[in-house]
The first five atom37 places (N, CA, C, CB, O) and aatype in JSON, in Angstrom:
{
  "aatype": [12, 15, 11, 10, 0, 9, 13, 9, 17, 10, 10, 2, 9, 9, 19, 3, 16, 10, 7, 8, 12, 0, 13, 11, 1, 0, 0, 9, 9, 6, 8, 3, 7, 6, 17, 3, 1, 17, 11, 5, 12, 10, 15, 15, 17, 14, 10, 12, 9, 7, 9, 13, 4, 13, 7, 10, 6, 13, 19, 10, 17, 10, 9, 10, 10, 15, 9, 10, 14, 10, 15, 9, 7, 19, 10, 10, 15, 0, 13, 2, 16, 19, 15, 9, 12, 9, 0, 7, 1, 9, 9, 13, 11, 6, 12, 10, 3, 14, 10, 1, 10, 19, 7, 9, 7, 10, 9, 16, 9, 7, 19, 12, 10, 19, 7, 7, 18, 0],
  "atom_mask": [
    [1, 1, 1, 1, 1],
    [1, 1, 1, 1, 1],
    [1, 1, 1, 1, 1],
    [1, 1, 1, 1, 1],
    [1, 1, 1, 1, 1],
    [1, 1, 1, 1, 1],
    [1, 1, 1, 1, 1],
    [1, 1, 1, 1, 1],
    [1, 1, 1, 1, 1],
    [1, 1, 1, 1, 1],
    [1, 1, 1, 1, 1],
    [1, 1, 1, 1, 1],
    [1, 1, 1, 1, 1],
    [1, 1, 1, 1, 1],
    [1, 1, 1, 1, 1],
    [1, 1, 1, 1, 1],
    [1, 1, 1, 1, 1],
    [1, 1, 1, 1, 1],
    [1, 1, 1, 0, 1],
    [1, 1, 1, 1, 1],
    [1, 1, 1, 1, 1],
    [1, 1, 1, 1, 1],
    [1, 1, 1, 1, 1],
    [1, 1, 1, 1, 1],
    [1, 1, 1, 1, 1],
    [1, 1, 1, 1, 1],
    [1, 1, 1, 1, 1],
    [1, 1, 1, 1, 1],
    [1, 1, 1, 1, 1],
    [1, 1, 1, 1, 1],
    [1, 1, 1, 1, 1],
    [1, 1, 1, 1, 1],
    [1, 1, 1, 0, 1],
    [1, 1, 1, 1, 1],
    [1, 1, 1, 1, 1],
    [1, 1, 1, 1, 1],
    [1, 1, 1, 1, 1],
    [1, 1, 1, 1, 1],
    [1, 1, 1, 1, 1],
    [1, 1, 1, 1, 1],
    [1, 1, 1, 1, 1],
    [1, 1, 1, 1, 1],
    [1, 1, 1, 1, 1],
    [1, 1, 1, 1, 1],
    [1, 1, 1, 1, 1],
    [1, 1, 1, 1, 1],
    [1, 1, 1, 1, 1],
    [1, 1, 1, 1, 1],
    [1, 1, 1, 1, 1],
    [1, 1, 1, 0, 1],
    [1, 1, 1, 1, 1],
    [1, 1, 1, 1, 1],
    [1, 1, 1, 1, 1],
    [1, 1, 1, 1, 1],
    [1, 1, 1, 0, 1],
    [1, 1, 1, 1, 1],
    [1, 1, 1, 1, 1],
    [1, 1, 1, 1, 1],
    [1, 1, 1, 1, 1],
    [1, 1, 1, 1, 1],
    [1, 1, 1, 1, 1],
    [1, 1, 1, 1, 1],
    [1, 1, 1, 1, 1],
    [1, 1, 1, 1, 1],
    [1, 1, 1, 1, 1],
    [1, 1, 1, 1, 1],
    [1, 1, 1, 1, 1],
    [1, 1, 1, 1, 1],
    [1, 1, 1, 1, 1],
    [1, 1, 1, 1, 1],
    [1, 1, 1, 1, 1],
    [1, 1, 1, 1, 1],
    [1, 1, 1, 0, 1],
    [1, 1, 1, 1, 1],
    [1, 1, 1, 1, 1],
    [1, 1, 1, 1, 1],
    [1, 1, 1, 1, 1],
    [1, 1, 1, 1, 1],
    [1, 1, 1, 1, 1],
    [1, 1, 1, 1, 1],
    [1, 1, 1, 1, 1],
    [1, 1, 1, 1, 1],
    [1, 1, 1, 1, 1],
    [1, 1, 1, 1, 1],
    [1, 1, 1, 1, 1],
    [1, 1, 1, 1, 1],
    [1, 1, 1, 1, 1],
    [1, 1, 1, 0, 1],
    [1, 1, 1, 1, 1],
    [1, 1, 1, 1, 1],
    [1, 1, 1, 1, 1],
    [1, 1, 1, 1, 1],
    [1, 1, 1, 1, 1],
    [1, 1, 1, 1, 1],
    [1, 1, 1, 1, 1],
    [1, 1, 1, 1, 1],
    [1, 1, 1, 1, 1],
    [1, 1, 1, 1, 1],
    [1, 1, 1, 1, 1],
    [1, 1, 1, 1, 1],
    [1, 1, 1, 1, 1],
    [1, 1, 1, 1, 1],
    [1, 1, 1, 0, 1],
    [1, 1, 1, 1, 1],
    [1, 1, 1, 0, 1],
    [1, 1, 1, 1, 1],
    [1, 1, 1, 1, 1],
    [1, 1, 1, 1, 1],
    [1, 1, 1, 1, 1],
    [1, 1, 1, 0, 1],
    [1, 1, 1, 1, 1],
    [1, 1, 1, 1, 1],
    [1, 1, 1, 1, 1],
    [1, 1, 1, 1, 1],
    [1, 1, 1, 0, 1],
    [1, 1, 1, 0, 1],
    [1, 1, 1, 1, 1],
    [1, 1, 1, 1, 1]
  ],
  "atom_positions": [
    [[-26.82, -12.74, -1.68], [-26.15, -12.43, -0.44], [-27.19, -12.56, 0.69], [-25.51, -11.0, -0.48], [-28.32, -12.1, 0.54]],
    [[-26.81, -13.16, 1.78], [-27.74, -13.39, 2.89], [-28.07, -12.07, 3.6], [-27.15, -14.4, 3.89], [-27.36, -11.08, 3.48]],
    [[-29.17, -12.09, 4.35], [-29.56, -10.91, 5.12], [-28.51, -10.57, 6.17], [-30.92, -11.13, 5.79], [-28.26, -9.4, 6.44]],
    [[-27.9, -11.6, 6.76], [-26.85, -11.36, 7.74], [-25.65, -10.66, 7.1], [-26.41, -12.69, 8.39], [-25.1, -9.72, 7.67]],
    [[-25.25, -11.12, 5.92], [-24.12, -10.5, 5.21], [-24.43, -9.05, 4.87], [-23.78, -11.29, 3.92], [-23.57, -8.18, 5.02]],
    [[-25.63, -8.78, 4.42], [-26.02, -7.4, 4.1], [-25.99, -6.54, 5.36], [-27.44, -7.37, 3.46], [-25.5, -5.41, 5.33]],
    [[-26.52, -7.07, 6.47], [-26.52, -6.33, 7.73], [-25.1, -6.01, 8.19], [-27.26, -7.12, 8.81], [-24.81, -4.88, 8.56]],
    [[-24.23, -7.01, 8.18], [-22.84, -6.81, 8.61], [-22.13, -5.83, 7.68], [-22.07, -8.16, 8.65], [-21.37, -4.98, 8.14]],
    [[-22.39, -5.94, 6.38], [-21.78, -5.05, 5.4], [-22.21, -3.6, 5.65], [-22.15, -5.48, 3.96], [-21.38, -2.69, 5.65]],
    [[-23.51, -3.37, 5.86], [-24.0, -2.01, 6.11], [-23.46, -1.47, 7.43], [-25.54, -2.0, 6.12], [-23.1, -0.29, 7.52]],
    [[-23.41, -2.31, 8.45], [-22.85, -1.9, 9.73], [-21.37, -1.53, 9.57], [-23.02, -3.02, 10.77], [-20.9, -0.57, 10.17]],
    [[-20.66, -2.31, 8.76], [-19.25, -2.03, 8.48], [-19.09, -0.67, 7.82], [-18.65, -3.13, 7.59], [-18.19, 0.09, 8.17]],
    [[-19.95, -0.36, 6.87], [-19.9, 0.94, 6.18], [-20.12, 2.07, 7.17], [-20.95, 1.0, 5.05], [-19.4, 3.07, 7.17]],
    [[-21.13, 1.92, 8.02], [-21.46, 2.97, 8.99], [-20.31, 3.19, 9.96], [-22.75, 2.6, 9.77], [-19.9, 4.33, 10.19]],
    [[-19.78, 2.11, 10.51], [-18.71, 2.23, 11.5], [-17.43, 2.79, 10.86], [-18.42, 0.85, 12.15], [-16.75, 3.61, 11.47]],
    [[-17.11, 2.35, 9.66], [-15.92, 2.84, 8.96], [-16.06, 4.34, 8.66], [-15.7, 2.05, 7.66], [-15.11, 5.1, 8.84]],
    [[-17.23, 4.74, 8.2], [-17.47, 6.15, 7.89], [-17.39, 7.01, 9.16], [-18.84, 6.33, 7.22], [-16.78, 8.08, 9.15]],
    [[-18.0, 6.53, 10.24], [-17.92, 7.26, 11.51], [-16.47, 7.4, 11.97], [-18.75, 6.54, 12.59], [-16.07, 8.45, 12.47]],
    [[-15.69, 6.34, 11.81], [-14.29, 6.38, 12.19], [-13.51, 7.43, 11.4], [0.0, 0.0, 0.0], [-12.72, 8.18, 11.97]],
    [[-13.73, 7.47, 10.11], [-13.04, 8.46, 9.27], [-13.47, 9.88, 9.63], [-13.32, 8.19, 7.79], [-12.64, 10.78, 9.67]],
    [[-14.76, 10.07, 9.88], [-15.24, 11.4, 10.25], [-14.67, 11.84, 11.59], [-16.78, 11.43, 10.29], [-14.34, 13.01, 11.78]],
    [[-14.56, 10.9, 12.52], [-13.97, 11.22, 13.83], [-12.5, 11.59, 13.68], [-14.12, 10.02, 14.79], [-12.04, 12.55, 14.31]],
    [[-11.76, 10.85, 12.86], [-10.35, 11.18, 12.65], [-10.2, 12.55, 11.98], [-9.68, 10.1, 11.79], [-9.31, 13.32, 12.34]],
    [[-11.06, 12.84, 11.03], [-11.01, 14.15, 10.37], [-11.29, 15.25, 11.38], [-12.02, 14.22, 9.2], [-10.59, 16.27, 11.39]],
    [[-12.3, 15.06, 12.22], [-12.62, 16.05, 13.25], [-11.41, 16.24, 14.19], [-13.88, 15.61, 14.06], [-11.09, 17.38, 14.55]],
    [[-10.77, 15.17, 14.57], [-9.59, 15.29, 15.44], [-8.47, 16.04, 14.74], [-9.1, 13.89, 15.86], [-7.72, 16.78, 15.38]],
    [[-8.33, 15.86, 13.44], [-7.22, 16.46, 12.7], [-7.4, 17.96, 12.48], [-7.07, 15.77, 11.36], [-6.43, 18.65, 12.2]],
    [[-8.62, 18.46, 12.6], [-8.84, 19.89, 12.33], [-9.09, 20.69, 13.6], [-10.02, 20.07, 11.38], [-9.65, 21.79, 13.55]],
    [[-8.69, 20.15, 14.74], [-8.82, 20.86, 16.01], [-7.99, 22.14, 15.95], [-8.38, 19.96, 17.22], [-6.87, 22.15, 15.44]],
    [[-8.57, 23.22, 16.48], [-7.86, 24.51, 16.53], [-6.6, 24.37, 17.39], [-8.78, 25.64, 17.08], [-6.6, 23.62, 18.37]],
    [[-5.55, 25.09, 17.04], [-4.29, 24.97, 17.75], [-3.5, 26.27, 17.7], [-3.45, 23.83, 17.17], [-3.77, 27.14, 16.86]],
    [[-2.55, 26.4, 18.6], [-1.68, 27.58, 18.64], [-0.32, 27.33, 18.01], [-1.49, 28.04, 20.07], [0.42, 28.27, 17.73]],
    [[0.01, 26.08, 17.8], [1.27, 25.71, 17.18], [1.24, 24.23, 16.86], [0.0, 0.0, 0.0], [0.33, 23.51, 17.26]],
    [[2.23, 23.79, 16.14], [2.25, 22.4, 15.68], [2.31, 21.42, 16.86], [3.43, 22.16, 14.75], [1.58, 20.43, 16.88]],
    [[3.16, 21.68, 17.82], [3.28, 20.79, 18.98], [1.96, 20.77, 19.76], [4.45, 21.23, 19.9], [1.49, 19.71, 20.18]],
    [[1.38, 21.94, 19.96], [0.1, 22.05, 20.67], [-1.0, 21.32, 19.91], [-0.28, 23.53, 20.89], [-1.86, 20.68, 20.52]],
    [[-1.0, 21.42, 18.59], [-2.0, 20.74, 17.77], [-1.93, 19.23, 17.99], [-1.8, 21.07, 16.29], [-2.96, 18.57, 18.16]],
    [[-0.71, 18.69, 17.99], [-0.56, 17.24, 18.17], [-0.98, 16.8, 19.57], [0.9, 16.82, 17.91], [-1.6, 15.75, 19.73]],
    [[-0.65, 17.6, 20.58], [-1.07, 17.26, 21.94], [-2.6, 17.26, 22.05], [-0.47, 18.26, 22.95], [-3.19, 16.35, 22.64]],
    [[-3.24, 18.28, 21.48], [-4.7, 18.36, 21.53], [-5.33, 17.22, 20.73], [-5.18, 19.71, 20.99], [-6.3, 16.6, 21.17]],
    [[-4.78, 16.96, 19.56], [-5.34, 15.92, 18.7], [-5.23, 14.54, 19.35], [-4.63, 15.92, 17.34], [-6.19, 13.78, 19.35]],
    [[-4.06, 14.23, 19.92], [-3.86, 12.9, 20.5], [-4.64, 12.67, 21.79], [-2.41, 12.69, 20.76], [-4.79, 11.53, 22.22]],
    [[-5.13, 13.73, 22.4], [-5.93, 13.57, 23.62], [-7.41, 13.9, 23.39], [-5.37, 14.46, 24.73], [-8.16, 14.06, 24.35]],
    [[-7.82, 13.99, 22.14], [-9.19, 14.41, 21.84], [-10.16, 13.23, 21.81], [-9.23, 15.13, 20.51], [-9.78, 12.1, 21.52]],
    [[-11.41, 13.52, 22.12], [-12.46, 12.5, 22.04], [-12.69, 12.0, 20.62], [-13.76, 13.05, 22.6], [-12.89, 10.81, 20.42]],
    [[-12.66, 12.89, 19.61], [-12.84, 12.38, 18.25], [-11.8, 11.31, 17.87], [-12.76, 13.52, 17.27], [-12.13, 10.34, 17.19]],
    [[-10.57, 11.49, 18.32], [-9.54, 10.49, 18.01], [-9.87, 9.16, 18.69], [-8.15, 10.99, 18.46], [-9.73, 8.1, 18.09]],
    [[-10.3, 9.22, 19.94], [-10.65, 8.0, 20.67], [-11.84, 7.29, 20.02], [-10.98, 8.32, 22.15], [-11.87, 6.07, 19.91]],
    [[-12.82, 8.08, 19.58], [-13.98, 7.5, 18.89], [-13.54, 6.86, 17.58], [-15.05, 8.6, 18.61], [-14.0, 5.77, 17.24]],
    [[-12.65, 7.53, 16.85], [-12.14, 6.97, 15.6], [-11.4, 5.65, 15.82], [0.0, 0.0, 0.0], [-11.59, 4.7, 15.06]],
    [[-10.57, 5.59, 16.84], [-9.84, 4.36, 17.16], [-10.82, 3.25, 17.52], [-8.84, 4.59, 18.31], [-10.66, 2.11, 17.07]],
    [[-11.82, 3.57, 18.33], [-12.84, 2.58, 18.7], [-13.57, 2.07, 17.46], [-13.84, 3.18, 19.7], [-13.77, 0.87, 17.29]],
    [[-13.98, 3.01, 16.58], [-14.7, 2.62, 15.36], [-13.85, 1.73, 14.47], [-15.14, 3.87, 14.58], [-14.35, 0.76, 13.9]],
    [[-12.55, 2.03, 14.35], [-11.7, 1.21, 13.51], [-11.49, -0.18, 14.1], [-10.36, 1.89, 13.3], [-11.39, -1.16, 13.37]],
    [[-11.42, -0.26, 15.43], [-11.34, -1.57, 16.08], [-12.6, -2.38, 15.82], [0.0, 0.0, 0.0], [-12.53, -3.57, 15.52]],
    [[-13.76, -1.74, 15.95], [-15.03, -2.41, 15.69], [-15.15, -2.79, 14.22], [-16.21, -1.51, 16.11], [-15.66, -3.86, 13.88]],
    [[-14.69, -1.9, 13.35], [-14.74, -2.18, 11.91], [-13.88, -3.39, 11.57], [-14.28, -0.96, 11.1], [-14.24, -4.18, 10.7]],
    [[-12.76, -3.55, 12.25], [-11.89, -4.71, 12.06], [-12.64, -6.0, 12.39], [-10.62, -4.58, 12.93], [-12.57, -6.98, 11.65]],
    [[-13.36, -6.0, 13.51], [-14.14, -7.17, 13.91], [-15.26, -7.44, 12.91], [-14.73, -6.97, 15.33], [-15.48, -8.59, 12.52]],
    [[-15.95, -6.4, 12.48], [-17.02, -6.57, 11.49], [-16.48, -7.1, 10.17], [-17.74, -5.23, 11.26], [-17.12, -7.93, 9.51]],
    [[-15.3, -6.64, 9.78], [-14.67, -7.1, 8.55], [-14.35, -8.6, 8.64], [-13.37, -6.3, 8.26], [-14.58, -9.34, 7.69]],
    [[-13.84, -9.04, 9.78], [-13.57, -10.47, 9.97], [-14.86, -11.28, 9.89], [-12.88, -10.71, 11.31], [-14.89, -12.36, 9.29]],
    [[-15.92, -10.78, 10.5], [-17.21, -11.47, 10.44], [-17.69, -11.54, 9.0], [-18.27, -10.77, 11.32], [-18.15, -12.59, 8.54]],
    [[-17.58, -10.43, 8.28], [-18.03, -10.41, 6.88], [-17.22, -11.39, 6.04], [-17.9, -8.99, 6.29], [-17.79, -12.08, 5.18]],
    [[-15.93, -11.46, 6.27], [-15.1, -12.4, 5.5], [-15.38, -13.86, 5.86], [-13.63, -12.09, 5.73], [-15.11, -14.76, 5.07]],
    [[-15.93, -14.08, 7.04], [-16.31, -15.46, 7.39], [-17.6, -15.87, 6.69], [-16.46, -15.61, 8.91], [-17.91, -17.05, 6.61]],
    [[-18.36, -14.89, 6.2], [-19.63, -15.15, 5.53], [-19.49, -15.14, 4.01], [-20.67, -14.11, 5.96], [-20.11, -15.94, 3.31]],
    [[-18.65, -14.21, 3.5], [-18.51, -14.02, 2.05], [-17.11, -14.39, 1.58], [-18.82, -12.57, 1.67], [-16.16, -14.35, 2.36]],
    [[-16.97, -14.75, 0.31], [-15.63, -14.93, -0.25], [-14.88, -13.59, -0.26], [-15.71, -15.52, -1.7], [-15.5, -12.53, -0.38]],
    [[-13.58, -13.63, -0.12], [-12.76, -12.43, -0.11], [-12.98, -11.59, -1.37], [-11.28, -12.8, 0.02], [-13.06, -10.36, -1.28]],
    [[-13.09, -12.23, -2.52], [-13.25, -11.49, -3.77], [-14.51, -10.63, -3.76], [-13.29, -12.45, -4.95], [-14.51, -9.53, -4.32]],
    [[-15.56, -11.1, -3.15], [-16.8, -10.32, -3.07], [-16.69, -9.26, -1.97], [-18.01, -11.24, -2.81], [-17.09, -8.12, -2.16]],
    [[-16.15, -9.65, -0.82], [-16.01, -8.72, 0.3], [-15.19, -7.49, -0.06], [0.0, 0.0, 0.0], [-15.56, -6.37, 0.29]],
    [[-14.09, -7.7, -0.75], [-13.23, -6.58, -1.13], [-13.95, -5.65, -2.1], [-11.92, -7.09, -1.76], [-13.86, -4.43, -1.97]],
    [[-14.66, -6.21, -3.05], [-15.39, -5.37, -3.99], [-16.51, -4.6, -3.29], [-15.98, -6.23, -5.12], [-16.72, -3.43, -3.59]],
    [[-17.21, -5.24, -2.37], [-18.26, -4.54, -1.63], [-17.69, -3.44, -0.74], [-19.06, -5.54, -0.79], [-18.34, -2.42, -0.52]],
    [[-16.49, -3.65, -0.24], [-15.89, -2.64, 0.64], [-15.54, -1.36, -0.11], [-14.64, -3.2, 1.31], [-15.28, -0.33, 0.51]],
    [[-15.53, -1.4, -1.43], [-15.28, -0.19, -2.21], [-16.35, 0.87, -1.94], [-15.24, -0.51, -3.71], [-16.1, 2.06, -2.1]],
    [[-17.53, 0.43, -1.52], [-18.61, 1.39, -1.25], [-18.29, 2.24, -0.02], [-19.93, 0.65, -1.05], [-18.85, 3.33, 0.13]],
    [[-17.4, 1.77, 0.85], [-16.99, 2.58, 2.0], [-16.43, 3.92, 1.52], [-15.94, 1.84, 2.85], [-16.67, 4.95, 2.14]],
    [[-15.69, 3.9, 0.42], [-15.13, 5.13, -0.14], [-16.23, 6.11, -0.5], [-14.28, 4.82, -1.36], [-16.11, 7.31, -0.26]],
    [[-17.3, 5.6, -1.09], [-18.43, 6.45, -1.47], [-19.06, 7.08, -0.24], [-19.48, 5.63, -2.24], [-19.3, 8.29, -0.21]],
    [[-19.32, 6.28, 0.78], [-19.97, 6.81, 1.98], [-19.08, 7.83, 2.68], [-20.34, 5.68, 2.94], [-19.57, 8.82, 3.22]],
    [[-17.78, 7.6, 2.69], [-16.85, 8.54, 3.32], [-16.81, 9.86, 2.54], [-15.44, 7.93, 3.4], [-16.79, 10.93, 3.14]],
    [[-16.8, 9.79, 1.22], [-16.79, 11.0, 0.41], [-18.08, 11.8, 0.6], [-16.61, 10.66, -1.07], [-18.03, 13.03, 0.71]],
    [[-19.21, 11.13, 0.64], [-20.48, 11.82, 0.84], [-20.56, 12.43, 2.24], [-21.67, 10.85, 0.62], [-20.99, 13.57, 2.4]],
    [[-20.14, 11.68, 3.24], [-20.14, 12.2, 4.61], [-19.19, 13.4, 4.74], [-19.73, 11.1, 5.62], [-19.51, 14.38, 5.41]],
    [[-18.04, 13.33, 4.09], [-17.11, 14.46, 4.1], [-17.71, 15.7, 3.47], [0.0, 0.0, 0.0], [-17.47, 16.81, 3.93]],
    [[-18.48, 15.5, 2.43], [-19.17, 16.62, 1.78], [-20.22, 17.22, 2.7], [-19.82, 16.16, 0.46], [-20.32, 18.44, 2.82]],
    [[-21.0, 16.36, 3.35], [-22.09, 16.83, 4.21], [-21.55, 17.47, 5.5], [-23.04, 15.68, 4.56], [-21.97, 18.56, 5.87]],
    [[-20.63, 16.79, 6.16], [-20.17, 17.24, 7.48], [-19.11, 18.34, 7.38], [-19.61, 16.06, 8.25], [-19.17, 19.32, 8.12]],
    [[-18.15, 18.18, 6.48], [-17.03, 19.11, 6.42], [-17.06, 20.04, 5.21], [-15.74, 18.34, 6.42], [-16.14, 20.82, 4.99]],
    [[-18.13, 19.95, 4.43], [-18.32, 20.81, 3.25], [-17.18, 20.67, 2.24], [-18.44, 22.26, 3.67], [-16.81, 21.64, 1.57]],
    [[-16.63, 19.45, 2.14], [-15.56, 19.21, 1.18], [-16.16, 19.15, -0.23], [-14.8, 17.89, 1.51], [-17.3, 18.74, -0.41]],
    [[-15.37, 19.55, -1.2], [-15.86, 19.63, -2.58], [-15.87, 18.26, -3.25], [-14.99, 20.59, -3.39], [-14.99, 17.43, -3.06]],
    [[-16.92, 18.05, -4.05], [-17.0, 16.87, -4.91], [-17.09, 17.38, -6.34], [-18.23, 15.94, -4.54], [-18.16, 17.79, -6.8]],
    [[-15.98, 17.36, -7.04], [-15.97, 17.83, -8.42], [-16.62, 16.78, -9.33], [-14.53, 18.15, -8.89], [-16.87, 15.66, -8.9]],
    [[-16.9, 17.14, -10.58], [-17.59, 16.21, -11.48], [-16.88, 14.86, -11.64], [-17.73, 16.85, -12.84], [-17.55, 13.82, -11.72]],
    [[-15.57, 14.85, -11.69], [-14.85, 13.59, -11.84], [-15.07, 12.68, -10.63], [-13.34, 13.85, -12.04], [-15.24, 11.47, -10.79]],
    [[-15.06, 13.25, -9.44], [-15.33, 12.44, -8.24], [-16.77, 11.93, -8.24], [-15.06, 13.27, -6.96], [-17.02, 10.8, -7.82]],
    [[-17.7, 12.75, -8.7], [-19.09, 12.3, -8.78], [-19.24, 11.13, -9.75], [-20.0, 13.47, -9.2], [-20.0, 10.2, -9.5]],
    [[-18.53, 11.2, -10.86], [-18.54, 10.07, -11.81], [-17.95, 8.84, -11.13], [-17.74, 10.42, -13.1], [-18.49, 7.74, -11.27]],
    [[-16.86, 9.01, -10.41], [-16.26, 7.89, -9.67], [-17.22, 7.29, -8.67], [0.0, 0.0, 0.0], [-17.32, 6.07, -8.57]],
    [[-17.94, 8.13, -7.93], [-18.94, 7.64, -6.97], [-19.99, 6.82, -7.69], [-19.6, 8.81, -6.23], [-20.39, 5.75, -7.23]],
    [[-20.44, 7.33, -8.83], [-21.46, 6.61, -9.61], [-20.96, 5.26, -10.09], [0.0, 0.0, 0.0], [-21.67, 4.26, -10.01]],
    [[-19.74, 5.21, -10.6], [-19.18, 3.96, -11.1], [-18.97, 2.94, -9.98], [-17.86, 4.22, -11.81], [-19.25, 1.76, -10.14]],
    [[-18.48, 3.42, -8.84], [-18.31, 2.51, -7.7], [-19.66, 1.95, -7.27], [-17.62, 3.23, -6.51], [-19.8, 0.76, -7.01]],
    [[-20.66, 2.82, -7.19], [-22.0, 2.4, -6.78], [-22.56, 1.35, -7.73], [-22.95, 3.61, -6.7], [-23.13, 0.35, -7.3]],
    [[-22.41, 1.58, -9.03], [-22.89, 0.6, -10.02], [-22.14, -0.72, -9.86], [-22.71, 1.15, -11.47], [-22.75, -1.79, -9.9]],
    [[-20.83, -0.65, -9.68], [-20.04, -1.86, -9.5], [-20.45, -2.64, -8.27], [0.0, 0.0, 0.0], [-20.56, -3.87, -8.32]],
    [[-20.68, -1.95, -7.16], [-21.1, -2.62, -5.92], [-22.48, -3.23, -6.11], [-21.1, -1.63, -4.73], [-22.74, -4.33, -5.62]],
    [[-23.37, -2.54, -6.8], [-24.7, -3.1, -7.07], [-24.61, -4.37, -7.9], [-25.58, -2.08, -7.79], [-25.33, -5.34, -7.65]],
    [[-23.72, -4.37, -8.87], [-23.55, -5.55, -9.71], [-22.98, -6.72, -8.9], [-22.62, -5.23, -10.91], [-23.46, -7.85, -8.99]],
    [[-21.95, -6.44, -8.1], [-21.34, -7.48, -7.28], [-22.32, -7.98, -6.24], [-20.06, -6.96, -6.6], [-22.48, -9.19, -6.08]],
    [[-22.98, -7.07, -5.54], [-23.93, -7.44, -4.5], [-25.13, -8.19, -5.03], [0.0, 0.0, 0.0], [-25.67, -9.08, -4.38]],
    [[-25.54, -7.82, -6.22], [-26.71, -8.47, -6.83], [-26.45, -9.9, -7.25], [0.0, 0.0, 0.0], [-27.38, -10.71, -7.33]],
    [[-25.19, -10.23, -7.51], [-24.86, -11.58, -7.95], [-24.13, -12.4, -6.89], [-24.03, -11.51, -9.19], [-23.67, -13.51, -7.16]],
    [[-24.01, -11.84, -5.68], [-23.29, -12.55, -4.61], [-24.16, -13.6, -3.97], [-22.81, -11.57, -3.53], [-23.73, -14.3, -3.06]]
  ]
}
């Protein structure tokens, strides 16, 4: 895999993870009622940041697909799940049970295998 492809792939992971974390932050805003929660959430900065990150991630994904075959790109994108789960654990203190940890390990091994032979 070329250095450019690796750079775009890592940037894609970072932007995608930031987008998910921003959406999660927007979703847990304190509220007084359901209607108030939606009004606060839809006008929040975290939501705007998440939308921006997803738009940027879309562009990065197109660039990555112009460099790599779809079959490799899709397999490499599985690592986004790992980074999102780890970030959720660090930022929001979400639980990672043993089965999820095994899943993270298997995805990581699979991405290493795919990336190493791309």
